[in-house]
C-alpha positions in Angstrom: -36.6 9.3 -4.7 -34.9 12.7 -4.4 -31.6 13.3 -2.5 -33.2 15.2 0.2 -35.7 12.3 0.9 -32.8 9.8 0.8 -30.9 11.8 3.3 -33.8 11.8 5.7 -34.5 8.2 5.2 -30.9 7.1 5.8 -29.9 9.7 8.3 -27.0 10.9 6.2 -25.9 14.1 4.4 -25.9 15.1 0.7 -22.1 15.7 0.9 -21.6 12.1 2.1 -23.7 10.9 -0.8 -21.8 13.1 -3.3 -18.6 11.6 -1.8 -19.5 8.1 -2.2 -20.7 8.9 -5.8 -17.3 10.6 -6.5 -15.5 7.5 -5.3 -17.2 5.3 -7.6 -19.1 3.5 -4.9 -22.4 4.2 -6.3 -23.8 5.5 -9.8 -27.0 7.6 -9.5 -29.0 8.3 -12.5 -29.5 11.9 -13.4 -32.6 13.6 -14.9 -32.6 16.0 -17.7 -32.8 18.7 -15.3 -29.8 17.7 -13.4 -31.5 16.3 -10.3 -30.6 12.8 -9.1 -33.3 10.2 -9.0 -32.4 7.2 -6.5 -33.8 3.8 -7.1 -34.5 1.2 -4.5 -31.2 -0.6 -5.4 -29.5 2.8 -4.9 -30.9 3.3 -1.5 -30.0 -0.5 -0.6 -26.4 0.1 -1.8 -26.1 3.2 0.3 -27.4 1.6 3.3 -24.7 -1.1 2.8 -21.8 1.7 2.3 -23.1 3.6 5.4 -23.0 0.3 7.4 -19.5 -0.9 6.1 -18.1 2.6 6.9 -19.6 2.2 10.5 -17.7 -0.9 10.6 -14.5 0.8 9.9 -13.9 -0.1 6.2 -12.0 2.2 4.0 -13.3 3.3 0.7 -10.9 1.0 -1.2 -11.9 -1.9 0.9 -15.6 -1.3 0.0 -14.9 -0.9 -3.6 -13.1 -4.5 -3.6 -16.2 -5.9 -1.8 -18.6 -4.4 -4.4 -16.4 -5.5 -7.3 -17.0 -9.1 -6.3 -19.9 -11.3 -5.8 -20.9 -14.7 -4.5 -18.0 -16.6 -2.7 -15.6 -14.2 -3.7 -17.5 -11.4 -1.9 -17.9 -13.5 1.1 -14.2 -14.1 1.2 -13.4 -10.5 1.0 -15.8 -9.7 3.9 -14.4 -12.8 5.9 -10.9 -11.5 5.3 -11.8 -8.1 6.7 -13.5 -9.5 9.6 -10.6 -11.8 10.6 -8.2 -8.6 10.3 -10.4 -6.6 12.5 -10.7 -9.4 14.9 -7.1 -9.6 15.3 -6.8 -5.9 15.8 -9.4 -6.2 18.6 -7.5 -8.9 20.2 -4.4 -6.9 20.1 -6.0 -3.8 21.5 -7.4 -6.0 24.4 -3.8 -7.1 25.1 -2.7 -3.5 25.0 -5.3 -2.5 27.6 -4.5 -5.4 29.8 -0.7 -4.8 29.6 -1.3 -0.9 30.2 -3.4 -1.8 33.3 -0.6 -3.8 34.8 1.8 -0.9 34.1 -0.6 1.4 36.0 -1.1 -0.9 38.9 2.8 -1.0 39.4 2.4 -4.0 41.6 6.0 -5.2 41.1 4.6 -8.6 40.2 5.8 -8.3 36.6 9.2 -7.0 35.5 9.4 -4.7 32.5 10.8 -7.7 30.4 7.7 -9.7 31.1 5.5 -6.8 30.1 7.4 -6.5 26.8 6.9 -10.1 26.1 3.1 -9.6 26.8 2.7 -7.1 23.9 4.2 -6.8 20.3 3.8 -4.4 17.5 0.5 -4.7 15.4 2.5 -5.5 12.4 5.9 -5.6 10.9 5.3 -2.2 9.3 4.7 -0.6 12.8 7.8 -2.4 14.0 9.9 -0.9 11.2 8.3 2.7 11.7 9.3 2.4 15.6 12.8 1.0 15.0 13.6 3.4 12.2 11.7 6.6 13.3 11.5 9.6 11.2 11.7 10.1 7.4 13.4 6.9 6.4 11.0 4.6 8.4 8.0 6.3 6.9 9.3 6.2 3.4 10.0 2.5 3.6 6.7 1.6 5.0 4.8 3.9 2.7 6.3 2.0 -0.4 6.4 -1.6 1.1 3.2 -1.4 3.2 1.2 -3.9 1.3 3.8 -6.5 2.0 4.6 -5.7 5.7 1.2 -6.9 7.3 0.9 -9.5 9.6 3.9 -10.4 12.2 6.9 -12.4 12.2 6.2 -16.1 12.5 9.5 -18.0 11.6 13.1 -18.0 12.5 13.9 -17.1 8.8 11.7 -14.0 9.0 13.1 -13.0 12.5 16.6 -13.0 11.0 15.5 -11.0 7.8 13.7 -8.4 10.1 16.9 -8.0 12.0 19.1 -7.8 8.9 16.8 -5.2 7.3 17.0 -3.0 10.6 20.7 -3.4 10.9 21.2 -2.4 7.3 19.1 0.8 7.5 20.5 1.7 10.9 24.0 1.5 9.5 23.7 3.5 6.3 23.8 7.3 5.8 21.9 8.7 2.8 20.7 11.9 1.5 17.2 11.9 0.4 16.3 14.3 -2.4 14.2 17.3 -1.7 11.5 16.2 -4.2 11.1 13.0 -2.3 10.8 14.7 1.1 8.2 17.2 -0.6 6.1 14.2 -1.7 6.3 12.7 1.9 5.3 16.0 3.3 2.3 16.3 1.2 1.3 12.8 1.9 1.6 13.6 5.5 -0.7 16.6 5.4 -3.0 14.7 3.3 -3.4 11.8 5.8 -5.4 8.6 5.0 -7.2 10.1 1.9 -3.9 11.3 0.3 -1.0 9.9 -1.5 -0.7 7.0 0.9 -4.0 5.4 -0.4 -2.9 6.1 -4.0 0.4 4.4 -3.5 -1.5 1.3 -1.8 -3.9 1.2 -4.8 -1.1 1.4 -7.3 0.6 -1.5 -5.5 -2.6 -3.6 -5.4 -3.1 -2.7 -9.0 0.3 -3.8 -10.0 -0.1 -6.9 -8.1 -3.4 -7.8 -9.8 -1.9 -7.1 -13.3 0.9 -9.5 -12.5 -1.5 -12.2 -11.9 -3.5 -11.5 -14.8 -3.1 -12.9 -18.4 -2.4 -9.4 -19.8 0.3 -8.8 -17.5 3.1 -9.4 -20.2 1.5 -7.0 -22.8 0.8 -4.4 -20.2 4.3 -4.1 -19.0 5.7 -4.4 -22.5 3.9 -1.3 -23.4 5.0 0.3 -20.4 8.7 -0.5 -21.1 8.2 0.7 -24.7 6.5 4.1 -23.4 9.5 4.4 -20.9 12.0 3.9 -23.5 10.5 6.7 -25.7 10.0 9.2 -22.7 13.9 8.7 -21.8 14.8 10.0 -25.3 13.5 13.5 -24.3 15.6 16.1 -22.3 12.8 17.2 -20.2 12.0 13.7 -19.0 15.8 13.3 -17.9 15.5 16.6 -16.0 12.4 15.8 -14.3 13.4 12.2 -13.6 16.9 13.1 -12.4 16.0 13.0 -8.4 14.3 9.6 -8.8 17.1 8.2 -10.9 19.9 9.7 -8.4 18.0 8.2 -5.7 18.1 4.7 -7.3 22.0 5.0 -7.9 22.5 5.9 -4.1 20.4 3.1 -3.1 22.3 0.7 -5.4 25.6 1.9 -4.1 24.7 1.3 -0.4 23.6 -2.4 -1.1 20.0 -1.9 -1.3 19.6 -4.3 -4.2 22.3 -6.8 -2.6 21.2 -6.8 1.0 17.8 -5.1 1.6 15.9 -6.8 -1.1 16.9 -10.3 -0.4 16.2 -9.9 3.3 12.6 -8.3 2.4 11.9 -11.2 0.2 12.6 -13.6 3.1 10.5 -11.5 5.5 7.7 -11.2 3.2 6.4 -14.2 1.2 3.9 -11.9 -0.5 6.8 -9.6 -1.6 8.9 -12.5 -2.8 6.1 -13.6 -5.0 5.6 -10.1 -6.4 9.2 -9.6 -6.9 9.9 -13.0 -8.7 6.9 -12.6 -11.0 7.9 -9.2 -11.9 11.5 -10.0 -12.4 10.7 -12.7 -14.8 8.5 -10.3 -16.7 11.1 -7.7 -16.9 13.7 -10.1 -18.0 11.6 -11.5 -20.7 10.5 -8.0 -22.1 14.1 -6.5 -21.8 15.4 -9.5 -23.8 12.7 -9.2 -26.5 12.9 -5.4 -26.9 16.8 -5.4 -26.2 16.5 -2.8 -23.5 18.7 -2.2 -20.4 19.6 0.5 -17.9 22.7 2.3 -18.1 25.0 3.4 -15.1 22.7 6.6 -14.8 19.6 4.7 -14.5 18.4 5.7 -18.0 16.8 3.1 -20.2 18.6 2.2 -23.2 18.5 0.0 -26.3 21.2 -2.3 -27.2 22.9 -1.8 -30.7 22.3 -4.5 -33.1 25.3 -6.2 -34.7 
């Protein structure tokens, strides 16, 4: 079946199909003349993609569903369903609280209204408490680990420690980092934020795989070889300067320990990666100097 017929049958557009193809959701066979030939399986897959998009799934979520099968596929769909169910419940609470605010009957105090409603996630709470560039930067980088809500006293204290820490430090963010954030903001959901999320998820999967050690070992070797080049040192200077600034204000001593207590998922990620880095650095004899340049220990 040709693309025009598929569009008519599924009530969609060629641009939409090209987009799904570009995103790797579907792979259509092309004839010698360059025209796409859609099979029944292609059409069924497109029907599922269109349905999942109508249900509010992002492209990356659909990819994860398609890359699994059987019970794993069902588990991923059930997880997304539960997530959306919680979102719907929260939005209902929002509407109820909004209605009470509009009625202004005086039956409930402002404090009671606050107790009725909370932020959708820890990430949203941090963005609200630390508005502007700093909050956006933190949430963008750590968002995969800031989902859900605070459930224990330990998490509650860790959250307040994080807010207090960032509320009482003054840092100068390099222009290069600000530009990256600006570009991401302009590109919205389809931009750099999705790339960052995907990189974080890919890293997490690599950490949990048997090939994790070899992957990070090769990455460390590559970083060491790159660090010898003057061009790399110039290009990486803003990033290295940022790391030094963060280290000096207590980022590694206060913020990271608090984040590990706040997010069990991040604690697991941090612990696994730290152990891998320790093992790799010991084997290769690598370390970071005061300027955050990777070096090799001199052999005796």
